[in-house]
mmCIF file of the N, C-alpha and C atoms, coordinates in Angstrom:
data_MODEL
# 
_entry.id   MODEL 
# 
loop_
_atom_site.group_PDB 
_atom_site.id 
_atom_site.type_symbol 
_atom_site.label_atom_id 
_atom_site.label_alt_id 
_atom_site.label_comp_id 
_atom_site.label_asym_id 
_atom_site.label_entity_id 
_atom_site.label_seq_id 
_atom_site.pdbx_PDB_ins_code 
_atom_site.Cartn_x 
_atom_site.Cartn_y 
_atom_site.Cartn_z 
_atom_site.occupancy 
_atom_site.B_iso_or_equiv 
_atom_site.pdbx_formal_charge 
_atom_site.auth_seq_id 
_atom_site.auth_comp_id 
_atom_site.auth_asym_id 
_atom_site.auth_atom_id 
_atom_site.pdbx_PDB_model_num 
ATOM 1   N N  . MET A 1 1  ? -30.162 14.822 -61.946  1.00 0.00 ? 1  MET A N  1 
ATOM 2   C CA . MET A 1 1  ? -30.650 16.045 -62.539  1.00 0.00 ? 1  MET A CA 1 
ATOM 3   C C  . MET A 1 1  ? -32.093 15.828 -62.991  1.00 0.00 ? 1  MET A C  1 
ATOM 4   N N  . ASN A 1 2  ? -32.909 16.796 -62.736  1.00 0.00 ? 2  ASN A N  1 
ATOM 5   C CA . ASN A 1 2  ? -34.314 16.748 -63.097  1.00 0.00 ? 2  ASN A CA 1 
ATOM 6   C C  . ASN A 1 2  ? -34.473 16.926 -64.613  1.00 0.00 ? 2  ASN A C  1 
ATOM 7   N N  . PRO A 1 3  ? -35.168 15.999 -65.302  1.00 0.00 ? 3  PRO A N  1 
ATOM 8   C CA . PRO A 1 3  ? -35.302 16.119 -66.765  1.00 0.00 ? 3  PRO A CA 1 
ATOM 9   C C  . PRO A 1 3  ? -36.062 17.380 -67.181  1.00 0.00 ? 3  PRO A C  1 
ATOM 10  N N  . LEU A 1 4  ? -36.978 17.870 -66.349  1.00 0.00 ? 4  LEU A N  1 
ATOM 11  C CA . LEU A 1 4  ? -37.697 19.085 -66.695  1.00 0.00 ? 4  LEU A CA 1 
ATOM 12  C C  . LEU A 1 4  ? -36.781 20.301 -66.666  1.00 0.00 ? 4  LEU A C  1 
ATOM 13  N N  . PHE A 1 5  ? -35.798 20.271 -65.771  1.00 0.00 ? 5  PHE A N  1 
ATOM 14  C CA . PHE A 1 5  ? -34.845 21.379 -65.697  1.00 0.00 ? 5  PHE A CA 1 
ATOM 15  C C  . PHE A 1 5  ? -34.033 21.461 -66.979  1.00 0.00 ? 5  PHE A C  1 
ATOM 16  N N  . SER A 1 6  ? -33.594 20.328 -67.500  1.00 0.00 ? 6  SER A N  1 
ATOM 17  C CA . SER A 1 6  ? -32.816 20.352 -68.735  1.00 0.00 ? 6  SER A CA 1 
ATOM 18  C C  . SER A 1 6  ? -33.690 20.757 -69.922  1.00 0.00 ? 6  SER A C  1 
ATOM 19  N N  . LEU A 1 7  ? -34.961 20.388 -69.926  1.00 0.00 ? 7  LEU A N  1 
ATOM 20  C CA . LEU A 1 7  ? -35.872 20.804 -70.984  1.00 0.00 ? 7  LEU A CA 1 
ATOM 21  C C  . LEU A 1 7  ? -36.068 22.318 -70.936  1.00 0.00 ? 7  LEU A C  1 
ATOM 22  N N  . GLY A 1 8  ? -36.196 22.856 -69.739  1.00 0.00 ? 8  GLY A N  1 
ATOM 23  C CA . GLY A 1 8  ? -36.345 24.303 -69.590  1.00 0.00 ? 8  GLY A CA 1 
ATOM 24  C C  . GLY A 1 8  ? -35.117 25.041 -70.092  1.00 0.00 ? 8  GLY A C  1 
ATOM 25  N N  . LYS A 1 9  ? -33.953 24.492 -69.806  1.00 0.00 ? 9  LYS A N  1 
ATOM 26  C CA . LYS A 1 9  ? -32.703 25.087 -70.277  1.00 0.00 ? 9  LYS A CA 1 
ATOM 27  C C  . LYS A 1 9  ? -32.648 25.099 -71.806  1.00 0.00 ? 9  LYS A C  1 
ATOM 28  N N  . VAL A 1 10 ? -33.042 23.999 -72.413  1.00 0.00 ? 10 VAL A N  1 
ATOM 29  C CA . VAL A 1 10 ? -33.046 23.893 -73.870  1.00 0.00 ? 10 VAL A CA 1 
ATOM 30  C C  . VAL A 1 10 ? -34.017 24.902 -74.470  1.00 0.00 ? 10 VAL A C  1 
ATOM 31  N N  . LEU A 1 11 ? -35.179 25.052 -73.869  1.00 0.00 ? 11 LEU A N  1 
ATOM 32  C CA . LEU A 1 11 ? -36.169 26.000 -74.379  1.00 0.00 ? 11 LEU A CA 1 
ATOM 33  C C  . LEU A 1 11 ? -35.672 27.443 -74.268  1.00 0.00 ? 11 LEU A C  1 
ATOM 34  N N  . ILE A 1 12 ? -35.006 27.776 -73.177  1.00 0.00 ? 12 ILE A N  1 
ATOM 35  C CA . ILE A 1 12 ? -34.469 29.128 -73.015  1.00 0.00 ? 12 ILE A CA 1 
ATOM 36  C C  . ILE A 1 12 ? -33.384 29.397 -74.041  1.00 0.00 ? 12 ILE A C  1 
ATOM 37  N N  . ILE A 1 13 ? -32.482 28.453 -74.237  1.00 0.00 ? 13 ILE A N  1 
ATOM 38  C CA . ILE A 1 13 ? -31.401 28.632 -75.207  1.00 0.00 ? 13 ILE A CA 1 
ATOM 39  C C  . ILE A 1 13 ? -31.964 28.732 -76.620  1.00 0.00 ? 13 ILE A C  1 
ATOM 40  N N  . THR A 1 14 ? -32.979 27.917 -76.923  1.00 0.00 ? 14 THR A N  1 
ATOM 41  C CA . THR A 1 14 ? -33.614 27.975 -78.238  1.00 0.00 ? 14 THR A CA 1 
ATOM 42  C C  . THR A 1 14 ? -34.283 29.331 -78.457  1.00 0.00 ? 14 THR A C  1 
ATOM 43  N N  . GLY A 1 15 ? -34.935 29.852 -77.444  1.00 0.00 ? 15 GLY A N  1 
ATOM 44  C CA . GLY A 1 15 ? -35.569 31.165 -77.538  1.00 0.00 ? 15 GLY A CA 1 
ATOM 45  C C  . GLY A 1 15 ? -34.559 32.272 -77.771  1.00 0.00 ? 15 GLY A C  1 
ATOM 46  N N  . ILE A 1 16 ? -33.431 32.204 -77.078  1.00 0.00 ? 16 ILE A N  1 
ATOM 47  C CA . ILE A 1 16 ? -32.374 33.200 -77.261  1.00 0.00 ? 16 ILE A CA 1 
ATOM 48  C C  . ILE A 1 16 ? -31.800 33.100 -78.670  1.00 0.00 ? 16 ILE A C  1 
ATOM 49  N N  . ALA A 1 17 ? -31.601 31.877 -79.162  1.00 0.00 ? 17 ALA A N  1 
ATOM 50  C CA . ALA A 1 17 ? -31.070 31.688 -80.515  1.00 0.00 ? 17 ALA A CA 1 
ATOM 51  C C  . ALA A 1 17 ? -32.034 32.240 -81.562  1.00 0.00 ? 17 ALA A C  1 
ATOM 52  N N  . ILE A 1 18 ? -33.326 31.993 -81.404  1.00 0.00 ? 18 ILE A N  1 
ATOM 53  C CA . ILE A 1 18 ? -34.310 32.500 -82.356  1.00 0.00 ? 18 ILE A CA 1 
ATOM 54  C C  . ILE A 1 18 ? -34.355 34.024 -82.321  1.00 0.00 ? 18 ILE A C  1 
ATOM 55  N N  . THR A 1 19 ? -34.227 34.607 -81.128  1.00 0.00 ? 19 THR A N  1 
ATOM 56  C CA . THR A 1 19 ? -34.192 36.064 -81.004  1.00 0.00 ? 19 THR A CA 1 
ATOM 57  C C  . THR A 1 19 ? -32.978 36.636 -81.713  1.00 0.00 ? 19 THR A C  1 
ATOM 58  N N  . CYS A 1 20 ? -31.818 36.015 -81.541  1.00 0.00 ? 20 CYS A N  1 
ATOM 59  C CA . CYS A 1 20 ? -30.596 36.486 -82.201  1.00 0.00 ? 20 CYS A CA 1 
ATOM 60  C C  . CYS A 1 20 ? -30.723 36.384 -83.720  1.00 0.00 ? 20 CYS A C  1 
ATOM 61  N N  . ILE A 1 21 ? -31.305 35.304 -84.212  1.00 0.00 ? 21 ILE A N  1 
ATOM 62  C CA . ILE A 1 21 ? -31.505 35.150 -85.654  1.00 0.00 ? 21 ILE A CA 1 
ATOM 63  C C  . ILE A 1 21 ? -32.465 36.220 -86.162  1.00 0.00 ? 21 ILE A C  1 
ATOM 64  N N  . GLY A 1 22 ? -33.502 36.526 -85.404  1.00 0.00 ? 22 GLY A N  1 
ATOM 65  C CA . GLY A 1 22 ? -34.438 37.579 -85.790  1.00 0.00 ? 22 GLY A CA 1 
ATOM 66  C C  . GLY A 1 22 ? -33.767 38.937 -85.863  1.00 0.00 ? 22 GLY A C  1 
ATOM 67  N N  . ILE A 1 23 ? -32.897 39.233 -84.908  1.00 0.00 ? 23 ILE A N  1 
ATOM 68  C CA . ILE A 1 23 ? -32.156 40.497 -84.930  1.00 0.00 ? 23 ILE A CA 1 
ATOM 69  C C  . ILE A 1 23 ? -31.250 40.552 -86.151  1.00 0.00 ? 23 ILE A C  1 
ATOM 70  N N  . LEU A 1 24 ? -30.601 39.446 -86.471  1.00 0.00 ? 24 LEU A N  1 
ATOM 71  C CA . LEU A 1 24 ? -29.749 39.411 -87.660  1.00 0.00 ? 24 LEU A CA 1 
ATOM 72  C C  . LEU A 1 24 ? -30.544 39.634 -88.940  1.00 0.00 ? 24 LEU A C  1 
ATOM 73  N N  . VAL A 1 25 ? -31.733 39.064 -89.009  1.00 0.00 ? 25 VAL A N  1 
ATOM 74  C CA . VAL A 1 25 ? -32.565 39.235 -90.204  1.00 0.00 ? 25 VAL A CA 1 
ATOM 75  C C  . VAL A 1 25 ? -32.963 40.697 -90.359  1.00 0.00 ? 25 VAL A C  1 
ATOM 76  N N  . VAL A 1 26 ? -33.244 41.369 -89.255  1.00 0.00 ? 26 VAL A N  1 
ATOM 77  C CA . VAL A 1 26 ? -33.625 42.785 -89.313  1.00 0.00 ? 26 VAL A CA 1 
ATOM 78  C C  . VAL A 1 26 ? -32.432 43.655 -89.694  1.00 0.00 ? 26 VAL A C  1 
ATOM 79  N N  . LEU A 1 27 ? -31.239 43.331 -89.184  1.00 0.00 ? 27 LEU A N  1 
ATOM 80  C CA . LEU A 1 27 ? -30.062 44.159 -89.414  1.00 0.00 ? 27 LEU A CA 1 
ATOM 81  C C  . LEU A 1 27 ? -29.332 43.851 -90.716  1.00 0.00 ? 27 LEU A C  1 
ATOM 82  N N  . THR A 1 28 ? -29.584 42.705 -91.324  1.00 0.00 ? 28 THR A N  1 
ATOM 83  C CA . THR A 1 28 ? -28.850 42.296 -92.523  1.00 0.00 ? 28 THR A CA 1 
ATOM 84  C C  . THR A 1 28 ? -28.946 43.290 -93.674  1.00 0.00 ? 28 THR A C  1 
ATOM 85  N N  . PRO A 1 29 ? -30.104 43.881 -93.965  1.00 0.00 ? 29 PRO A N  1 
ATOM 86  C CA . PRO A 1 29 ? -30.122 44.866 -95.064  1.00 0.00 ? 29 PRO A CA 1 
ATOM 87  C C  . PRO A 1 29 ? -29.234 46.077 -94.789  1.00 0.00 ? 29 PRO A C  1 
ATOM 88  N N  . LYS A 1 30 ? -28.929 46.354 -93.539  1.00 0.00 ? 30 LYS A N  1 
ATOM 89  C CA . LYS A 1 30 ? -28.086 47.493 -93.190  1.00 0.00 ? 30 LYS A CA 1 
ATOM 90  C C  . LYS A 1 30 ? -26.600 47.159 -93.263  1.00 0.00 ? 30 LYS A C  1 
ATOM 91  N N  . LEU A 1 31 ? -26.274 45.907 -93.544  1.00 0.00 ? 31 LEU A N  1 
ATOM 92  C CA . LEU A 1 31 ? -24.883 45.477 -93.686  1.00 0.00 ? 31 LEU A CA 1 
ATOM 93  C C  . LEU A 1 31 ? -24.633 45.167 -95.158  1.00 0.00 ? 31 LEU A C  1 
ATOM 94  N N  . PRO A 1 32 ? -24.238 46.157 -95.956  1.00 0.00 ? 32 PRO A N  1 
ATOM 95  C CA . PRO A 1 32 ? -24.123 45.937 -97.404  1.00 0.00 ? 32 PRO A CA 1 
ATOM 96  C C  . PRO A 1 32 ? -23.008 44.967 -97.794  1.00 0.00 ? 32 PRO A C  1 
ATOM 97  N N  . TRP A 1 33 ? -22.006 44.780 -96.948  1.00 0.00 ? 33 TRP A N  1 
ATOM 98  C CA . TRP A 1 33 ? -20.895 43.893 -97.272  1.00 0.00 ? 33 TRP A CA 1 
ATOM 99  C C  . TRP A 1 33 ? -21.252 42.433 -97.050  1.00 0.00 ? 33 TRP A C  1 
ATOM 100 N N  . LEU A 1 34 ? -22.298 42.170 -96.262  1.00 0.00 ? 34 LEU A N  1 
ATOM 101 C CA . LEU A 1 34 ? -22.682 40.789 -95.988  1.00 0.00 ? 34 LEU A CA 1 
ATOM 102 C C  . LEU A 1 34 ? -23.312 40.192 -97.238  1.00 0.00 ? 34 LEU A C  1 
ATOM 103 N N  . GLY A 1 35 ? -22.734 39.118 -97.744  1.00 0.00 ? 35 GLY A N  1 
ATOM 104 C CA . GLY A 1 35 ? -23.198 38.498 -98.973  1.00 0.00 ? 35 GLY A CA 1 
ATOM 105 C C  . GLY A 1 35 ? -22.370 38.898 -100.177 1.00 0.00 ? 35 GLY A C  1 
ATOM 106 N N  . LYS A 1 36 ? -21.428 39.812 -99.971  1.00 0.00 ? 36 LYS A N  1 
ATOM 107 C CA . LYS A 1 36 ? -20.553 40.243 -101.064 1.00 0.00 ? 36 LYS A CA 1 
ATOM 108 C C  . LYS A 1 36 ? -19.094 40.123 -100.641 1.00 0.00 ? 36 LYS A C  1 
ATOM 109 N N  . LEU A 1 37 ? -18.797 39.131 -99.843  1.00 0.00 ? 37 LEU A N  1 
ATOM 110 C CA . LEU A 1 37 ? -17.436 38.930 -99.366  1.00 0.00 ? 37 LEU A CA 1 
ATOM 111 C C  . LEU A 1 37 ? -16.602 38.196 -100.402 1.00 0.00 ? 37 LEU A C  1 
ATOM 112 N N  . PRO A 1 38 ? -15.277 38.317 -100.305 1.00 0.00 ? 38 PRO A N  1 
ATOM 113 C CA . PRO A 1 38 ? -14.430 37.513 -101.194 1.00 0.00 ? 38 PRO A CA 1 
ATOM 114 C C  . PRO A 1 38 ? -14.694 36.020 -100.933 1.00 0.00 ? 38 PRO A C  1 
ATOM 115 N N  . GLY A 1 39 ? -14.843 35.276 -101.962 1.00 0.00 ? 39 GLY A N  1 
ATOM 116 C CA . GLY A 1 39 ? -15.144 33.853 -101.821 1.00 0.00 ? 39 GLY A CA 1 
ATOM 117 C C  . GLY A 1 39 ? -16.594 33.531 -102.116 1.00 0.00 ? 39 GLY A C  1 
ATOM 118 N N  . ASP A 1 40 ? -17.457 34.537 -102.150 1.00 0.00 ? 40 ASP A N  1 
ATOM 119 C CA . ASP A 1 40 ? -18.847 34.312 -102.543 1.00 0.00 ? 40 ASP A CA 1 
ATOM 120 C C  . ASP A 1 40 ? -18.889 34.083 -104.050 1.00 0.00 ? 40 ASP A C  1 
ATOM 121 N N  . ILE A 1 41 ? -19.565 33.040 -104.463 1.00 0.00 ? 41 ILE A N  1 
ATOM 122 C CA . ILE A 1 41 ? -19.580 32.640 -105.871 1.00 0.00 ? 41 ILE A CA 1 
ATOM 123 C C  . ILE A 1 41 ? -20.857 33.151 -106.532 1.00 0.00 ? 41 ILE A C  1 
ATOM 124 N N  . VAL A 1 42 ? -20.699 33.916 -107.612 1.00 0.00 ? 42 VAL A N  1 
ATOM 125 C CA . VAL A 1 42 ? -21.837 34.435 -108.376 1.00 0.00 ? 42 VAL A CA 1 
ATOM 126 C C  . VAL A 1 42 ? -21.584 34.119 -109.848 1.00 0.00 ? 42 VAL A C  1 
ATOM 127 N N  . ILE A 1 43 ? -22.528 33.411 -110.465 1.00 0.00 ? 43 ILE A N  1 
ATOM 128 C CA . ILE A 1 43 ? -22.456 33.099 -111.898 1.00 0.00 ? 43 ILE A CA 1 
ATOM 129 C C  . ILE A 1 43 ? -23.714 33.660 -112.537 1.00 0.00 ? 43 ILE A C  1 
ATOM 130 N N  . LYS A 1 44 ? -23.533 34.585 -113.471 1.00 0.00 ? 44 LYS A N  1 
ATOM 131 C CA . LYS A 1 44 ? -24.672 35.207 -114.154 1.00 0.00 ? 44 LYS A CA 1 
ATOM 132 C C  . LYS A 1 44 ? -24.609 34.879 -115.639 1.00 0.00 ? 44 LYS A C  1 
ATOM 133 N N  . LYS A 1 45 ? -25.695 34.360 -116.166 1.00 0.00 ? 45 LYS A N  1 
ATOM 134 C CA . LYS A 1 45 ? -25.864 34.108 -117.602 1.00 0.00 ? 45 LYS A CA 1 
ATOM 135 C C  . LYS A 1 45 ? -27.112 34.858 -118.051 1.00 0.00 ? 45 LYS A C  1 
ATOM 136 N N  . GLU A 1 46 ? -27.551 34.643 -119.265 1.00 0.00 ? 46 GLU A N  1 
ATOM 137 C CA . GLU A 1 46 ? -28.721 35.369 -119.767 1.00 0.00 ? 46 GLU A CA 1 
ATOM 138 C C  . GLU A 1 46 ? -29.971 35.099 -118.930 1.00 0.00 ? 46 GLU A C  1 
ATOM 139 N N  . ASN A 1 47 ? -30.367 33.851 -118.816 1.00 0.00 ? 47 ASN A N  1 
ATOM 140 C CA . ASN A 1 47 ? -31.583 33.501 -118.088 1.00 0.00 ? 47 ASN A CA 1 
ATOM 141 C C  . ASN A 1 47 ? -31.290 32.695 -116.828 1.00 0.00 ? 47 ASN A C  1 
ATOM 142 N N  . PHE A 1 48 ? -30.101 32.870 -116.282 1.00 0.00 ? 48 PHE A N  1 
ATOM 143 C CA . PHE A 1 48 ? -29.686 32.040 -115.156 1.00 0.00 ? 48 PHE A CA 1 
ATOM 144 C C  . PHE A 1 48 ? -28.796 32.853 -114.223 1.00 0.00 ? 48 PHE A C  1 
ATOM 145 N N  . ARG A 1 49 ? -29.029 32.684 -112.934 1.00 0.00 ? 49 ARG A N  1 
ATOM 146 C CA . ARG A 1 49 ? -28.171 33.322 -111.950 1.00 0.00 ? 49 ARG A CA 1 
ATOM 147 C C  . ARG A 1 49 ? -27.963 32.349 -110.798 1.00 0.00 ? 49 ARG A C  1 
ATOM 148 N N  . PHE A 1 50 ? -26.709 32.062 -110.492 1.00 0.00 ? 50 PHE A N  1 
ATOM 149 C CA . PHE A 1 50 ? -26.363 31.160 -109.401 1.00 0.00 ? 50 PHE A CA 1 
ATOM 150 C C  . PHE A 1 50 ? -25.553 31.937 -108.383 1.00 0.00 ? 50 PHE A C  1 
ATOM 151 N N  . TYR A 1 51 ? -25.962 31.846 -107.130 1.00 0.00 ? 51 TYR A N  1 
ATOM 152 C CA . TYR A 1 51 ? -25.280 32.558 -106.057 1.00 0.00 ? 51 TYR A CA 1 
ATOM 153 C C  . TYR A 1 51 ? -25.048 31.604 -104.906 1.00 0.00 ? 51 TYR A C  1 
ATOM 154 N N  . PHE A 1 52 ? -23.787 31.456 -104.502 1.00 0.00 ? 52 PHE A N  1 
ATOM 155 C CA . PHE A 1 52 ? -23.450 30.633 -103.352 1.00 0.00 ? 52 PHE A CA 1 
ATOM 156 C C  . PHE A 1 52 ? -22.523 31.435 -102.449 1.00 0.00 ? 52 PHE A C  1 
ATOM 157 N N  . PRO A 1 53 ? -23.016 31.865 -101.278 1.00 0.00 ? 53 PRO A N  1 
ATOM 158 C CA . PRO A 1 53 ? -22.230 32.732 -100.395 1.00 0.00 ? 53 PRO A CA 1 
ATOM 159 C C  . PRO A 1 53 ? -21.223 31.947 -99.550  1.00 0.00 ? 53 PRO A C  1 
ATOM 160 N N  . LEU A 1 54 ? -20.198 31.415 -100.185 1.00 0.00 ? 54 LEU A N  1 
ATOM 161 C CA . LEU A 1 54 ? -19.223 30.589 -99.484  1.00 0.00 ? 54 LEU A CA 1 
ATOM 162 C C  . LEU A 1 54 ? -18.446 31.390 -98.436  1.00 0.00 ? 54 LEU A C  1 
ATOM 163 N N  . GLY A 1 55 ? -17.965 32.570 -98.797  1.00 0.00 ? 55 GLY A N  1 
ATOM 164 C CA . GLY A 1 55 ? -17.222 33.405 -97.850  1.00 0.00 ? 55 GLY A CA 1 
ATOM 165 C C  . GLY A 1 55 ? -18.081 33.818 -96.669  1.00 0.00 ? 55 GLY A C  1 
ATOM 166 N N  . THR A 1 56 ? -19.335 34.157 -96.919  1.00 0.00 ? 56 THR A N  1 
ATOM 167 C CA . THR A 1 56 ? -20.257 34.541 -95.858  1.00 0.00 ? 56 THR A CA 1 
ATOM 168 C C  . THR A 1 56 ? -20.537 33.354 -94.938  1.00 0.00 ? 56 THR A C  1 
ATOM 169 N N  . CYS A 1 57 ? -20.692 32.169 -95.502  1.00 0.00 ? 57 CYS A N  1 
ATOM 170 C CA . CYS A 1 57 ? -20.932 30.965 -94.694  1.00 0.00 ? 57 CYS A CA 1 
ATOM 171 C C  . CYS A 1 57 ? -19.745 30.673 -93.782  1.00 0.00 ? 57 CYS A C  1 
ATOM 172 N N  . VAL A 1 58 ? -18.540 30.836 -94.297  1.00 0.00 ? 58 VAL A N  1 
ATOM 173 C CA . VAL A 1 58 ? -17.336 30.594 -93.491  1.00 0.00 ? 58 VAL A CA 1 
ATOM 174 C C  . VAL A 1 58 ? -17.266 31.608 -92.353  1.00 0.00 ? 58 VAL A C  1 
ATOM 175 N N  . LEU A 1 59 ? -17.559 32.883 -92.630  1.00 0.00 ? 59 LEU A N  1 
ATOM 176 C CA . LEU A 1 59 ? -17.529 33.915 -91.605  1.00 0.00 ? 59 LEU A CA 1 
ATOM 177 C C  . LEU A 1 59 ? -18.555 33.639 -90.515  1.00 0.00 ? 59 LEU A C  1 
ATOM 178 N N  . ILE A 1 60 ? -19.773 33.296 -90.902  1.00 0.00 ? 60 ILE A N  1 
ATOM 179 C CA . ILE A 1 60 ? -20.815 32.997 -89.919  1.00 0.00 ? 60 ILE A CA 1 
ATOM 180 C C  . ILE A 1 60 ? -20.448 31.765 -89.105  1.00 0.00 ? 60 ILE A C  1 
ATOM 181 N N  . SER A 1 61 ? -19.877 30.764 -89.742  1.00 0.00 ? 61 SER A N  1 
ATOM 182 C CA . SER A 1 61 ? -19.459 29.562 -89.037  1.00 0.00 ? 61 SER A CA 1 
ATOM 183 C C  . SER A 1 61 ? -18.379 29.869 -87.995  1.00 0.00 ? 61 SER A C  1 
ATOM 184 N N  . LEU A 1 62 ? -17.413 30.693 -88.373  1.00 0.00 ? 62 LEU A N  1 
ATOM 185 C CA . LEU A 1 62 ? -16.360 31.071 -87.427  1.00 0.00 ? 62 LEU A CA 1 
ATOM 186 C C  . LEU A 1 62 ? -16.921 31.852 -86.243  1.00 0.00 ? 62 LEU A C  1 
ATOM 187 N N  . LEU A 1 63 ? -17.835 32.778 -86.510  1.00 0.00 ? 63 LEU A N  1 
ATOM 188 C CA . LEU A 1 63 ? -18.433 33.559 -85.422  1.00 0.00 ? 63 LEU A CA 1 
ATOM 189 C C  . LEU A 1 63 ? -19.257 32.687 -84.486  1.00 0.00 ? 63 LEU A C  1 
ATOM 190 N N  . LEU A 1 64 ? -20.040 31.781 -85.047  1.00 0.00 ? 64 LEU A N  1 
ATOM 191 C CA . LEU A 1 64 ? -20.837 30.880 -84.197  1.00 0.00 ? 64 LEU A CA 1 
ATOM 192 C C  . LEU A 1 64 ? -19.956 29.934 -83.394  1.00 0.00 ? 64 LEU A C  1 
ATOM 193 N N  . THR A 1 65 ? -18.880 29.457 -84.002  1.00 0.00 ? 65 THR A N  1 
ATOM 194 C CA . THR A 1 65 ? -17.951 28.589 -83.279  1.00 0.00 ? 65 THR A CA 1 
ATOM 195 C C  . THR A 1 65 ? -17.318 29.330 -82.113  1.00 0.00 ? 65 THR A C  1 
ATOM 196 N N  . LEU A 1 66 ? -16.918 30.568 -82.339  1.00 0.00 ? 66 LEU A N  1 
ATOM 197 C CA . LEU A 1 66 ? -16.327 31.375 -81.280  1.00 0.00 ? 66 LEU A CA 1 
ATOM 198 C C  . LEU A 1 66 ? -17.330 31.634 -80.159  1.00 0.00 ? 66 LEU A C  1 
ATOM 199 N N  . LEU A 1 67 ? -18.570 31.973 -80.518  1.00 0.00 ? 67 LEU A N  1 
ATOM 200 C CA . LEU A 1 67 ? -19.592 32.211 -79.500  1.00 0.00 ? 67 LEU A CA 1 
ATOM 201 C C  . LEU A 1 67 ? -19.886 30.962 -78.683  1.00 0.00 ? 67 LEU A C  1 
ATOM 202 N N  . LEU A 1 68 ? -20.019 29.829 -79.359  1.00 0.00 ? 68 LEU A N  1 
ATOM 203 C CA . LEU A 1 68 ? -20.277 28.580 -78.620  1.00 0.00 ? 68 LEU A CA 1 
ATOM 204 C C  . LEU A 1 68 ? -19.109 28.197 -77.749  1.00 0.00 ? 68 LEU A C  1 
ATOM 205 N N  . TYR A 1 69 ? -17.888 28.453 -78.191  1.00 0.00 ? 69 TYR A N  1 
ATOM 206 C CA . TYR A 1 69 ? -16.708 28.164 -77.383  1.00 0.00 ? 69 TYR A CA 1 
ATOM 207 C C  . TYR A 1 69 ? -16.714 29.027 -76.116  1.00 0.00 ? 69 TYR A C  1 
ATOM 208 N N  . ILE A 1 70 ? -17.073 30.290 -76.270  1.00 0.00 ? 70 ILE A N  1 
ATOM 209 C CA . ILE A 1 70 ? -17.093 31.195 -75.113  1.00 0.00 ? 70 ILE A CA 1 
ATOM 210 C C  . ILE A 1 70 ? -18.183 30.792 -74.130  1.00 0.00 ? 70 ILE A C  1 
ATOM 211 N N  . PHE A 1 71 ? -19.381 30.435 -74.625  1.00 0.00 ? 71 PHE A N  1 
ATOM 212 C CA . PHE A 1 71 ? -20.485 30.107 -73.726  1.00 0.00 ? 71 PHE A CA 1 
ATOM 213 C C  . PHE A 1 71 ? -20.365 28.705 -73.124  1.00 0.00 ? 71 PHE A C  1 
ATOM 214 N N  . ARG A 1 72 ? -19.591 27.828 -73.719  1.00 0.00 ? 72 ARG A N  1 
ATOM 215 C CA . ARG A 1 72 ? -19.409 26.474 -73.179  1.00 0.00 ? 72 ARG A CA 1 
ATOM 216 C C  . ARG A 1 72 ? -18.440 26.443 -72.000  1.00 0.00 ? 72 ARG A C  1 
ATOM 217 N N  . ARG A 1 73 ? -17.606 27.447 -71.872  1.00 0.00 ? 73 ARG A N  1 
ATOM 218 C CA . ARG A 1 73 ? -16.607 27.470 -70.802  1.00 0.00 ? 73 ARG A CA 1 
ATOM 219 C C  . ARG A 1 73 ? -17.222 27.678 -69.471  1.00 0.00 ? 73 ARG A C  1 
# 
C-alpha cells in the first residue's frame, strides 16, 4: 500500500470529522435538551458554579461508537 494513499485517507476523514463538529457547534444552541440530560451534574453555590455534563458525554460517546462501528464494517 502506498503511504501517500493512507495519508490522503486520513486527511479526508479528518476533514469530514471537523466539518461534522462544526455543524454540531452551529446546531447545538437549537437543541435545548443537550446539556440538560439526566445525569448531568450541576452544583451552584453563591460564588461558585460547577457543571459536568456526564449524561451528555455518555450520549455522545454512544453515538460516536455506533457511527464508527457502522463505518468500520
